[in-house]
C-alpha positions as CSV (number, residue, x, y, z in Angstrom):
1,M,1.4,-25.7,17.8
2,S,-0.9,-27.7,16.4
3,T,-1.5,-26.6,12.9
4,N,-3.2,-28.0,9.8
5,S,-1.0,-26.1,7.6
6,N,-1.7,-27.6,4.4
7,I,-5.3,-26.0,4.3
8,H,-3.9,-22.4,4.8
9,N,-1.8,-22.5,1.4
10,K,-3.5,-20.5,-0.3
11,A,-2.8,-16.7,1.0
12,I,-1.5,-13.2,-0.6
13,T,1.4,-13.6,1.4
14,N,1.9,-17.4,2.8
15,T,2.7,-17.5,6.2
16,S,1.0,-21.4,7.0
17,K,4.3,-22.7,7.1
18,S,6.3,-19.5,8.4
19,P,7.6,-20.2,12.3
20,F,8.2,-17.1,12.9
21,V,4.5,-15.6,12.3
22,K,2.4,-15.5,14.6
23,L,-1.1,-14.0,13.6
24,K,-1.0,-15.9,10.2
25,S,-2.9,-15.3,6.5
26,I,-6.0,-16.6,5.7
27,N,-6.8,-18.2,2.8
28,F,-7.9,-15.9,-0.1
29,G,-11.1,-16.2,-1.0
30,D,-12.0,-17.1,2.7
31,C,-13.3,-13.5,3.8
32,K,-15.3,-11.8,0.6
33,W,-16.7,-8.2,1.0
34,N,-20.8,-8.4,0.4
35,S,-21.4,-5.0,1.6
36,G,-20.4,-1.4,2.0
37,F,-17.5,0.8,1.6
38,W,-15.1,-2.0,0.3
39,A,-17.5,-4.2,-1.4
40,E,-18.5,-1.1,-3.5
41,K,-14.7,-0.7,-4.4
42,V,-13.7,-4.2,-5.1
43,K,-16.9,-4.0,-7.5
44,T,-16.2,-0.9,-9.1
45,A,-12.6,-2.8,-9.8
46,E,-13.9,-5.8,-11.4
47,D,-16.2,-3.7,-13.6
48,K,-14.5,-0.4,-14.4
49,M,-10.6,-0.4,-13.4
50,L,-9.5,-4.0,-14.6
51,P,-11.4,-3.4,-18.3
52,Y,-9.8,0.1,-18.2
53,M,-6.6,-1.1,-17.1
54,G,-6.7,-4.0,-19.4
55,D,-7.5,-1.9,-22.7
56,L,-4.6,0.3,-22.0
57,L,-1.9,-2.5,-21.0
58,C,-3.2,-4.9,-23.3
59,G,-3.2,-2.2,-26.1
60,D,-0.9,0.4,-28.5
61,I,-1.5,3.1,-25.2
62,G,0.3,1.0,-22.6
63,H,1.9,-1.9,-24.7
64,G,2.9,-4.0,-21.8
65,L,1.2,-6.9,-23.6
66,N,3.1,-5.6,-27.2
67,N,6.4,-6.1,-25.3
68,F,6.2,-9.6,-24.6
69,K,4.9,-10.2,-28.1
70,I,7.7,-8.8,-29.5
71,A,10.0,-10.5,-27.3
72,A,8.1,-13.4,-27.9
73,G,8.8,-12.9,-31.8
74,E,5.0,-12.4,-32.5
75,K,5.0,-8.8,-33.6
76,E,7.5,-6.1,-34.8
77,G,8.0,-3.2,-32.8
78,E,10.1,-1.2,-30.0
79,H,10.0,-1.4,-26.2
80,K,7.7,1.0,-24.9
81,G,7.2,2.2,-21.6
82,F,9.8,2.3,-18.6
83,Y,12.2,-0.6,-17.7
84,W,10.2,-1.9,-15.1
85,H,6.7,-2.3,-17.6
86,D,6.9,-5.8,-17.7
87,G,6.4,-5.9,-13.4
88,D,3.4,-3.7,-13.9
89,F,1.5,-6.1,-16.4
90,Y,2.4,-8.9,-13.7
91,K,0.7,-6.8,-10.8
92,F,-2.2,-6.5,-13.1
93,M,-2.4,-9.9,-13.6
94,E,-2.1,-10.4,-10.6
95,A,-5.5,-8.2,-9.5
96,K,-7.0,-9.8,-12.2
97,M,-6.1,-12.6,-10.3
98,Y,-7.6,-11.8,-7.0
99,V,-11.3,-11.2,-8.8
100,Y,-10.8,-14.5,-10.4
101,A,-11.2,-16.4,-6.7
102,L,-13.8,-13.8,-5.9
103,T,-16.3,-14.4,-8.5
104,K,-14.9,-17.6,-10.4
105,N,-15.5,-15.8,-13.7
106,E,-13.7,-18.2,-16.1
107,S,-13.1,-15.5,-18.8
108,L,-11.3,-14.1,-16.4
109,L,-9.2,-16.7,-16.2
110,K,-9.0,-17.3,-19.8
111,E,-7.8,-14.2,-20.2
112,L,-4.7,-14.9,-17.8
113,D,-3.8,-18.6,-19.2
114,E,-3.4,-16.2,-22.8
115,Y,-1.2,-13.3,-21.6
116,I,0.9,-16.7,-19.5
117,E,1.1,-18.2,-23.1
118,I,2.7,-15.1,-24.6
119,I,5.0,-14.5,-21.5
120,G,6.1,-18.6,-21.9
121,K,7.6,-17.4,-25.2
122,A,9.1,-14.5,-24.5
123,Q,11.2,-16.6,-22.0
124,E,14.8,-17.3,-23.2
125,E,15.5,-21.3,-23.0
126,D,17.6,-20.5,-20.2
127,G,15.0,-18.9,-18.1
128,Y,15.3,-15.1,-18.6
129,I,12.8,-12.8,-19.4
130,H,12.8,-9.1,-19.7
131,T,11.9,-7.1,-22.7
132,H,13.4,-4.1,-22.6
133,V,16.6,-5.9,-22.4
134,Q,15.1,-8.9,-24.9
135,I,14.1,-5.9,-27.8
136,T,16.2,-3.3,-27.6
137,E,19.5,-4.1,-29.2
138,G,23.0,-3.1,-27.7
139,V,21.5,-3.9,-23.9
140,D,22.9,-6.7,-22.1
141,R,21.3,-8.6,-19.1
142,F,22.4,-7.3,-16.0
143,S,24.2,-4.9,-17.1
144,N,23.1,-1.8,-15.6
145,R,20.8,-1.7,-12.1
146,K,18.7,1.0,-13.8
147,Y,17.3,-1.5,-15.7
148,H,15.0,-2.6,-12.9
149,E,15.5,-6.3,-13.7
150,M,14.7,-7.2,-9.7
151,Y,11.9,-5.4,-10.1
152,N,10.0,-7.6,-12.4
153,F,11.0,-10.8,-11.4
154,G,9.9,-9.8,-8.1
155,H,6.6,-9.2,-9.4
156,L,6.6,-12.3,-11.6
157,F,7.7,-14.4,-8.6
158,I,4.9,-13.3,-6.2
159,A,2.1,-13.1,-9.3
160,A,3.4,-16.6,-10.4
161,S,3.3,-17.8,-6.5
162,V,-0.5,-16.3,-6.4
163,H,-1.4,-17.6,-9.7
164,Y,-0.7,-21.4,-8.3
165,R,-2.4,-20.6,-5.2
166,I,-5.4,-19.4,-6.3
167,T,-5.8,-21.7,-9.6
168,G,-3.5,-24.5,-9.1
169,Q,-2.5,-24.3,-12.4
170,E,1.5,-24.7,-13.0
171,N,1.9,-22.5,-16.4
172,F,3.4,-19.3,-14.8
173,L,4.7,-20.8,-12.4
174,H,7.2,-22.8,-14.5
175,I,7.6,-19.4,-15.9
176,A,8.9,-17.9,-12.3
177,I,10.9,-20.9,-11.2
178,K,13.1,-20.8,-14.4
179,Q,13.8,-17.1,-14.1
180,A,14.5,-18.0,-10.7
181,D,16.7,-21.0,-11.4
182,L,18.7,-18.9,-13.2
183,L,18.8,-15.9,-10.6
184,Y,20.3,-18.3,-8.4
185,T,22.9,-19.4,-10.9
186,Y,24.1,-15.5,-11.2
187,F,23.7,-14.0,-8.1
188,M,24.3,-16.8,-5.3
189,P,28.1,-17.4,-5.8
190,D,30.0,-13.5,-4.7
191,T,30.7,-12.4,-8.2
192,K,32.0,-8.5,-8.2
193,H,30.1,-7.6,-10.9
194,Y,27.1,-8.9,-9.4
195,Q,27.2,-8.0,-5.8
196,R,25.5,-4.5,-6.2
197,F,21.9,-5.5,-7.8
198,G,19.9,-5.9,-5.1
199,F,18.2,-3.1,-6.7
200,N,14.2,-2.2,-6.1
201,Q,14.2,-5.2,-4.2
202,T,10.5,-6.4,-5.0
203,Q,12.8,-9.6,-5.8
204,I,13.3,-10.4,-1.9
205,M,9.4,-10.8,-1.2
206,G,9.5,-12.5,-4.3
207,L,12.2,-15.3,-3.6
208,V,10.6,-15.7,-0.2
209,E,7.0,-16.5,-1.9
210,L,8.5,-18.7,-4.0
211,Y,10.4,-20.6,-1.8
212,R,7.3,-20.9,0.6
213,T,5.3,-22.1,-3.0
214,T,7.7,-24.7,-4.0
215,R,9.5,-25.1,-0.6
216,E,13.1,-24.9,-2.2
217,V,15.0,-23.9,0.3
218,K,17.6,-22.3,-2.1
219,Y,15.2,-19.3,-3.0
220,L,15.1,-18.5,0.6
221,K,18.4,-18.0,0.7
222,L,19.3,-16.4,-2.1
223,A,16.8,-13.9,-0.5
224,E,19.4,-13.5,2.0
225,K,21.7,-13.7,-0.3
226,F,20.6,-10.4,-1.1
227,I,19.8,-8.5,2.1
228,N,23.2,-10.0,3.6
229,R,25.4,-7.9,0.5
230,R,23.8,-4.5,1.4
231,G,26.8,-2.5,2.6
232,T,29.6,-4.6,2.1
233,F,31.1,-2.6,-0.7
234,E,32.8,0.5,-1.8
235,I,29.7,3.4,-2.8
236,K,31.1,4.3,-6.4
237,H,29.9,4.5,-10.0
238,D,30.9,1.8,-12.3
239,D,29.5,0.3,-15.3
240,T,26.9,-1.4,-13.4
241,T,25.8,1.9,-12.4
242,I,25.7,4.7,-14.8
243,G,22.6,6.7,-15.1
244,Y,21.2,6.3,-11.5
245,P,22.0,7.3,-8.6
246,I,24.0,5.3,-5.5
247,G,23.9,4.8,-2.3
248,D,21.3,5.3,0.0
249,M,19.0,5.7,-3.1
250,V,19.0,2.3,-3.2
251,Q,19.5,1.1,-0.2
252,E,23.2,0.0,-0.6
253,R,25.1,2.3,2.1
254,T,24.5,0.8,5.6
255,P,24.0,-2.9,5.9
256,L,20.7,-3.9,7.2
257,R,21.3,-4.9,10.0
258,E,22.9,-1.7,11.6
259,S,20.2,1.0,9.7
260,K,17.9,2.9,12.0
261,E,16.9,5.6,9.7
262,A,14.5,5.3,6.3
263,V,16.6,6.5,3.7
264,G,16.3,6.9,-0.2
265,H,13.7,5.9,-2.6
266,A,10.7,5.1,-0.9
267,V,9.4,2.4,-2.8
268,L,12.5,1.0,-2.8
269,A,13.0,0.9,0.8
270,L,9.7,-0.1,1.7
271,Y,9.6,-2.9,-0.5
272,Y,13.2,-4.2,0.4
273,Y,11.9,-4.1,4.5
274,A,9.1,-6.1,3.6
275,G,11.1,-8.4,2.2
276,A,13.5,-8.4,5.2
277,A,10.3,-9.1,6.9
278,D,9.6,-12.0,5.0
279,V,13.4,-13.4,5.4
280,Y,12.7,-13.1,9.4
281,A,9.6,-15.5,9.3
282,E,11.1,-18.1,8.1
283,T,14.4,-17.7,9.9
284,G,13.9,-16.0,13.3
285,E,17.2,-14.0,12.9
286,K,16.9,-11.8,15.6
287,A,19.5,-8.7,14.0
288,L,16.9,-8.4,11.2
289,I,13.7,-7.8,13.6
290,D,15.5,-5.8,15.6
291,A,16.6,-3.3,12.5
292,L,13.2,-3.7,11.2
293,D,11.8,-2.9,14.6
294,A,13.8,0.6,14.7
295,L,13.1,1.4,10.7
296,W,9.0,0.6,11.3
297,E,9.2,3.0,14.3
298,N,11.4,5.8,12.1
299,V,9.3,5.5,8.9
300,T,5.9,5.8,11.0
301,G,6.7,8.4,14.3
302,K,9.4,10.5,12.1
303,K,8.9,10.5,8.3
304,M,5.2,10.0,7.8
305,Y,1.7,12.2,7.1
306,V,-1.0,11.8,8.2
307,T,-2.6,10.4,5.4
308,G,0.1,7.3,5.9
309,A,1.7,9.1,3.2
310,V,5.4,8.2,2.6
311,G,8.5,9.5,0.6
312,Q,8.6,13.0,1.5
313,A,10.4,14.8,-1.9
314,H,10.9,14.2,-5.2
315,Y,14.6,15.2,-5.1
316,G,17.0,16.0,-2.4
317,A,19.5,14.4,-0.5
318,S,19.5,11.7,2.6
319,T,21.4,12.3,6.1
320,S,24.9,10.8,4.3
321,L,24.4,13.6,1.6
322,D,23.3,11.0,-1.3
323,M,20.9,11.9,-3.9
324,I,17.9,10.6,-3.6
325,E,14.4,10.6,-5.4
326,E,11.1,10.0,-4.8
327,G,11.9,9.4,-1.2
328,F,12.5,10.0,2.6
329,I,14.7,13.0,3.7
330,D,15.6,14.6,7.4
331,A,13.1,13.6,10.1
332,Y,9.8,15.9,10.3
333,M,10.8,17.2,7.3
334,M,7.2,17.5,5.7
335,P,6.5,19.7,3.4
336,N,2.9,20.1,1.9
337,M,2.7,21.6,-1.5
338,T,5.7,19.6,-2.8
339,A,5.0,15.8,-0.8
340,Y,5.6,13.3,-2.9
341,N,4.4,10.4,-1.8
342,E,4.1,8.3,-4.6
343,T,1.0,5.6,-4.4
344,C,3.4,2.6,-4.6
345,A,5.3,3.8,-1.7
346,N,2.4,4.2,0.4
347,L,0.9,1.2,-0.5
348,C,4.3,-0.3,0.6
349,N,3.7,1.3,3.6
350,A,0.6,-0.6,4.4
351,M,2.4,-4.3,3.4
352,F,5.1,-3.9,5.5
353,S,2.8,-3.3,8.2
354,S,1.0,-5.6,7.3
355,R,4.1,-8.3,7.3
356,M,5.2,-6.8,10.9
357,M,1.6,-7.3,12.6
358,G,1.9,-11.1,11.5
359,I,5.0,-11.6,13.3
360,K,4.4,-9.4,16.5
361,E,0.7,-9.8,17.1
362,E,0.2,-6.0,17.8
363,S,-2.9,-4.7,16.3
364,R,-1.3,-0.9,15.7
365,Y,0.6,-2.2,12.7
366,A,-3.0,-2.5,11.5
367,D,-3.6,0.8,12.1
368,I,-1.4,1.5,9.3
369,I,-2.4,-0.4,6.9
370,E,-6.5,0.9,7.2
371,L,-5.0,5.0,6.9
372,V,-2.6,3.8,4.0
373,L,-6.2,2.1,2.9
374,Y,-8.6,5.4,3.4
375,N,-6.4,7.9,2.8
376,S,-3.0,7.7,0.5
377,G,-3.5,4.8,-1.2
378,L,-7.0,5.1,-2.4
379,S,-6.3,8.9,-3.6
380,G,-4.2,7.3,-6.2
381,I,-7.7,6.6,-8.1
382,S,-10.8,8.6,-9.2
383,L,-14.0,7.0,-7.9
384,E,-14.3,6.1,-11.5
385,G,-11.7,4.3,-11.6
386,K,-10.4,5.7,-14.5
387,D,-7.6,8.1,-13.7
388,Y,-4.7,8.3,-11.6
389,F,-2.1,10.4,-9.1
390,Y,1.7,9.0,-8.8
391,S,1.9,11.8,-6.4
392,N,-0.2,12.3,-3.2
393,P,0.1,16.1,-2.1
394,L,-1.4,17.0,0.8
395,R,-1.8,20.7,-0.5
396,M,-2.3,21.6,-4.3
397,V,-2.3,25.3,-5.2
398,N,-3.2,26.0,-8.7
399,N,-0.3,27.7,-11.0
400,T,2.6,27.2,-8.4
401,R,4.9,24.9,-10.4
402,D,5.6,24.2,-13.9
403,Y,4.5,20.3,-14.7
404,D,6.2,20.0,-17.6
405,A,9.6,21.3,-16.3
406,H,11.3,18.2,-17.1
407,A,10.9,15.0,-18.8
408,D,10.8,13.1,-15.3
409,V,7.7,15.2,-14.0
410,T,4.8,12.7,-12.5
411,E,3.3,15.0,-10.7
412,S,-0.3,16.7,-11.9
413,P,-2.6,18.9,-11.0
414,V,-5.6,16.2,-11.3
415,R,-5.5,12.8,-12.2
416,Q,-4.2,11.2,-15.7
417,P,-5.9,8.9,-17.5
418,Y,-2.9,7.3,-18.3
419,L,0.7,7.3,-16.6
420,E,3.9,6.4,-18.4
421,C,5.5,5.1,-15.4
422,F,2.3,2.7,-15.0
423,C,3.7,1.2,-11.3
424,C,1.1,2.9,-9.0
425,P,-2.5,1.7,-11.0
426,P,-1.4,-1.5,-11.1
427,N,-0.2,-1.3,-7.4
428,L,-3.2,0.5,-6.2
429,V,-6.0,-1.8,-8.3
430,R,-4.2,-4.9,-7.0
431,T,-4.5,-3.7,-3.6
432,I,-8.1,-2.8,-3.2
433,C,-9.1,-6.0,-5.3
434,K,-6.9,-8.3,-2.4
435,S,-8.1,-6.3,0.5
436,S,-10.8,-8.6,1.4
437,G,-7.4,-10.7,2.4
438,W,-6.0,-8.7,5.3
439,A,-9.5,-8.2,6.7
440,Y,-8.4,-11.1,8.9
441,N,-5.6,-13.5,10.7
442,L,-5.6,-16.6,12.4
443,S,-4.0,-16.7,15.9
444,E,-3.1,-20.0,17.3
445,N,-6.3,-20.6,18.8
446,G,-8.8,-18.1,17.6
447,V,-9.0,-15.3,15.1
448,A,-8.2,-11.7,14.6
449,V,-10.2,-9.4,13.3
450,V,-7.8,-6.8,11.6
451,L,-9.8,-4.4,9.5
452,F,-14.1,-3.3,9.3
453,G,-16.3,-3.6,6.8
454,G,-19.5,-5.9,5.6
455,N,-18.1,-9.3,5.2
456,N,-18.7,-13.1,5.2
457,L,-15.6,-15.3,6.6
458,D,-15.3,-18.8,6.0
459,T,-12.1,-20.1,7.1
460,T,-10.5,-23.2,8.5
461,M,-8.8,-22.3,12.1
462,L,-4.9,-23.5,12.6
463,D,-6.0,-26.7,14.1
464,G,-8.7,-27.4,11.6
465,S,-11.9,-26.5,13.3
466,P,-14.3,-24.5,10.4
467,L,-14.5,-21.1,11.5
468,K,-17.6,-18.9,9.8
469,L,-18.1,-15.5,11.1
470,S,-19.8,-12.4,9.6
471,Q,-19.7,-8.7,9.8
472,D,-22.3,-6.2,9.7
473,T,-21.4,-2.2,9.8
474,E,-21.5,1.2,7.7
475,Y,-18.0,1.3,8.4
476,P,-15.8,3.6,7.7
477,W,-18.9,5.9,8.1
478,K,-20.4,5.1,11.2
479,G,-18.4,3.2,14.2
480,L,-20.7,0.3,14.9
481,V,-19.3,-3.2,14.2
482,K,-21.4,-6.5,14.8
483,I,-19.4,-9.5,14.1
484,T,-21.7,-13.0,14.7
485,V,-20.1,-16.1,14.8
486,D,-22.3,-18.9,12.0
487,E,-19.9,-21.7,12.5
488,C,-17.5,-23.0,15.4
489,K,-15.9,-25.3,17.1
490,D,-17.1,-26.9,20.9
491,S,-14.1,-25.7,22.9
492,S,-13.1,-22.3,23.6
493,F,-11.2,-20.3,21.2
494,D,-9.9,-16.4,20.6
495,I,-11.5,-13.6,19.0
496,K,-9.4,-11.0,18.6
497,V,-10.7,-7.2,17.8
498,R,-9.0,-4.8,16.8
499,I,-9.2,-1.3,18.7
500,P,-8.0,1.3,16.5
501,K,-5.7,4.1,18.0
502,W,-8.1,6.6,17.6
503,A,-11.4,4.8,18.7
504,V,-11.2,6.3,22.2
505,G,-14.2,5.3,24.4
506,S,-14.9,2.1,22.5
507,T,-17.2,-0.2,24.2
508,I,-17.5,-3.9,23.6
509,K,-20.2,-6.3,24.4
510,V,-21.2,-10.2,23.4
511,N,-24.8,-11.0,23.3
512,G,-25.7,-7.6,24.4
513,E,-24.2,-7.3,27.5
514,A,-20.8,-5.6,28.7
515,I,-17.8,-8.2,29.2
516,N,-15.0,-7.6,31.5
517,I,-12.4,-7.4,29.1
518,E,-10.0,-4.4,28.4
519,V,-11.0,-2.2,25.5
520,I,-7.3,-0.5,25.0
521,P,-7.0,1.8,21.5
522,G,-4.0,0.8,19.7
523,T,-4.3,-2.9,20.6
524,F,-6.1,-6.3,20.1
525,A,-9.4,-6.9,22.7
526,T,-8.7,-10.2,23.1
527,I,-12.2,-12.5,23.7
528,D,-11.3,-16.1,25.0
529,R,-14.5,-18.4,25.6
530,I,-16.6,-21.0,24.4
531,W,-18.7,-19.8,21.9
532,K,-21.6,-21.1,19.9
533,A,-23.4,-20.2,16.8
534,G,-25.7,-16.8,17.1
535,D,-23.0,-15.3,18.9
536,T,-22.7,-11.5,18.6
537,I,-20.0,-9.6,19.0
538,T,-20.9,-5.8,18.9
539,L,-17.9,-3.1,19.2
540,D,-19.0,0.6,19.3
541,M,-16.5,3.0,18.5
542,P,-17.6,6.9,19.0
543,M,-16.8,8.5,15.8
544,E,-15.7,11.7,16.9
545,V,-14.6,14.6,14.6
546,T,-11.0,15.3,16.2
547,L,-8.8,17.9,15.1
548,I,-5.3,17.0,14.6
549,E,-1.6,19.2,14.6
550,G,1.9,18.2,13.7
551,H,5.1,17.6,16.0
552,N,6.6,20.7,17.0
553,R,9.5,20.0,14.8
554,I,6.8,20.0,11.6
555,E,7.9,23.7,10.8
556,E,5.1,23.3,8.1
557,V,2.4,22.3,10.1
558,R,3.1,24.9,12.9
559,N,-0.1,26.3,14.2
560,Q,-1.9,25.0,11.9
561,L,-4.8,21.8,11.7
562,A,-6.2,19.1,10.1
563,V,-9.7,17.3,10.7
564,K,-9.4,13.6,10.6
565,R,-13.1,11.3,12.2
566,G,-12.1,7.6,12.5
567,P,-9.9,6.6,10.0
568,I,-10.6,9.2,7.3
569,V,-8.6,12.4,7.0
570,Y,-10.2,15.4,5.4
571,C,-9.7,18.4,3.6
572,I,-11.0,21.7,2.1
573,E,-11.6,21.9,-1.5
574,T,-12.3,25.0,-4.2
575,P,-15.1,23.8,-5.2
576,D,-16.9,24.1,-1.6
577,L,-15.7,28.0,-1.1
578,P,-16.8,31.0,-2.8
579,K,-15.4,31.6,-6.7
580,D,-11.9,33.1,-6.5
581,I,-11.0,31.7,-3.2
582,S,-7.9,30.3,-2.6
583,I,-7.4,27.3,-0.1
584,L,-4.2,29.5,1.4
585,D,-7.0,32.1,2.7
586,V,-8.8,30.1,4.3
587,Y,-8.5,29.5,8.3
588,I,-9.9,27.0,10.7
589,K,-11.9,28.2,13.2
590,G,-11.3,26.9,17.2
591,G,-13.6,26.1,19.4
592,V,-16.7,25.6,16.9
593,P,-18.9,22.7,16.4
594,L,-17.4,20.0,13.6
595,E,-20.8,18.2,12.0
596,A,-20.5,14.6,10.5
597,V,-23.1,14.1,7.7
598,H,-23.3,11.5,5.4
599,K,-24.2,11.7,1.7
600,N,-25.5,9.3,0.0
601,N,-26.0,10.7,-3.9
602,F,-22.4,13.0,-3.3
603,L,-18.8,11.6,-4.2
604,E,-20.8,8.0,-4.4
605,G,-21.9,8.7,-1.0
606,V,-19.5,9.8,1.9
607,T,-19.7,11.5,5.2
608,V,-18.7,15.6,4.9
609,I,-17.8,17.5,8.1
610,N,-19.8,20.5,8.4
611,V,-18.0,23.5,9.6
612,E,-17.5,27.3,9.7
613,L,-14.0,28.6,8.3
614,L,-12.6,32.3,8.5
615,I,-11.6,33.5,4.9
616,R,-8.3,36.0,5.5
617,E,-8.6,39.0,3.2
618,G,-6.0,41.9,2.4
619,K,-3.5,39.4,1.0
620,T,-1.5,40.1,-1.7
621,D,1.2,38.5,-3.8
622,E,4.4,40.7,-2.4
623,M,6.5,38.0,-0.8
624,Y,6.5,39.6,2.7
625,Q,4.2,42.4,3.5
626,T,3.1,44.4,6.9
627,V,0.0,43.9,8.7
628,S,-2.1,44.8,11.6
629,K,-4.9,42.9,13.0
630,P,-6.3,40.6,9.4
631,T,-10.0,40.6,8.6
632,F,-11.7,37.6,8.7
633,T,-14.9,36.8,7.2
634,P,-16.9,33.5,9.0
635,Y,-17.7,30.7,5.9
636,K,-19.9,28.1,6.3
637,T,-18.9,24.7,4.4
638,Q,-18.0,21.2,4.2
639,L,-14.8,18.8,4.2
640,V,-14.7,16.6,2.0
641,P,-12.6,13.4,2.6
642,Y,-8.6,13.7,1.3
643,F,-9.3,10.3,-1.1
644,A,-12.1,11.9,-3.1
645,W,-10.7,15.6,-3.8
646,S,-10.0,16.4,-7.1
647,N,-13.4,14.4,-8.4
648,R,-14.6,17.4,-9.0
649,G,-12.9,19.1,-12.5
650,Q,-9.4,20.8,-11.1
651,A,-9.1,22.3,-7.9
652,E,-7.2,23.4,-5.1
653,M,-6.6,22.0,-2.3
654,T,-5.3,21.3,1.5
655,V,-5.1,19.0,4.6
656,F,-3.9,21.7,6.8
657,M,-5.5,24.9,7.7
658,P,-4.0,27.7,10.3
659,V,-6.6,27.6,13.0
660,V,-8.1,30.7,14.7
661,W,-8.9,29.7,18.4
662,E,-12.2,31.9,19.6
């Protein structure tokens, strides 16, 4: 394949020279949302989400910048926030980088330079930087995995690589390289004390991005080393593991290449899988991709919620009976009310799928990206952009749990203005800000349309030819997408259009006329022809309201249904029910019409589903009660998008409802 890869080195995940990636990432900024859903979300991020988050993290509440100032000797005080707070600050910086790339607002660049200067002063002479260890007396570097040094380093490497690609400046990259070189010195040798430190595996992704940025092979070798060490040592507590669960929880029991089941902490698992996918993209090792195939199928086919969320339980056990937190439990064990579904884990699910899509050139992975973005990702932040959910259950019932039961409760009945464990908010905001970078990928002789939304693409194909496309659509509320070719080369090339799995009955026309290609849900429809400026592709996806039921083995949703339209999952919320009615008394009336209606002035403009529900009478608080034929009262109301719930005050909510068929 003839490629001009040097012009594609500004991507979020830079796969321009990755030999085992079929769909290459576009340079960030080549695509910009210009209207509609994601354009509005990115604008909210620019105007509200990031300034508010900056006030938190650069002030005394979030204390992120203060930690660096203290480590730099510019401020007195103690480390505040969790051990991994540095990494969360790096994610916040990364989000600012994306907004700078889209807006060229020089004040953002100036702010980033100020942060980088402080971080550089905090870095020790040999390259080490981790403010909790540096500030806290009696804590030694790499003495215990629970300090999450690897997590912080990984986000440093990623953010510094992105900063260099977007700005061309090397000030942040130099900091990352110094830390990575130190990491290589410590961890490349097979030293017993360090063999179990591959923990919260962000550093694998980060090292691969540093390799892609600098072409220093030692970073790729170190990333591979962290994968190779997994499962090669006895699983027992030692002085490096005290205070945190071991085994499956931290992805160390089973060698990755032998893994067939997603286990343990969902974020640790999915960051690890994403990092392994990055390593495969460079090495092409078959055993790696075989394992990742099995793990992706296990996650999405047996342990994922209808919203794209993952990580079923706050506390539980793996199938090897290791204690786990915030993670995967048995297949099909899918509680709704106690579902953990950490926002970070859901976003990691999309990140892993994004990498697999590039490797495999298959659109089914993009279905997961889209599912997360519109549902279990976006639910993690309020419409205003200033309040956050850490966990994202599928059912919320008031007064059913103690939110102050212990120090590590991260569930909440309403979104919070600040989370002490602040990993999710910047992760979500950076994802919103970079979403346009996921909209298209480049194929060997063409382009793949991955996400739908009003946008302009101004890029260069892999053979060096200019390509400009524009999308006009009201997606996700309407299923009509018009793609216009604005500039292209004279010879033939492919435009691959994603047909979502849910989009049964979709049609494609070119210049208003039907074409002879298969349009199969869950695949890319590939149109290969000689294009010219002004050509149009019209994709028409029927936006039917559908009822979704779970697998027979998901006991929690037996005889219950969820409602979905296009990529959007819906829920019933108590503001749309009579006063004092619990969502537990609400049933779907099967067999009656479900009507989609767009409301421009409701929840910042959403399509709701008008529905007639049934409200059951006569239930008591007794654990078991005798029942004859129950009495139901019909009630006409609306369902709202799951991502928009909890924006009208504290409320009960459920995605799945029991059904009474007419």
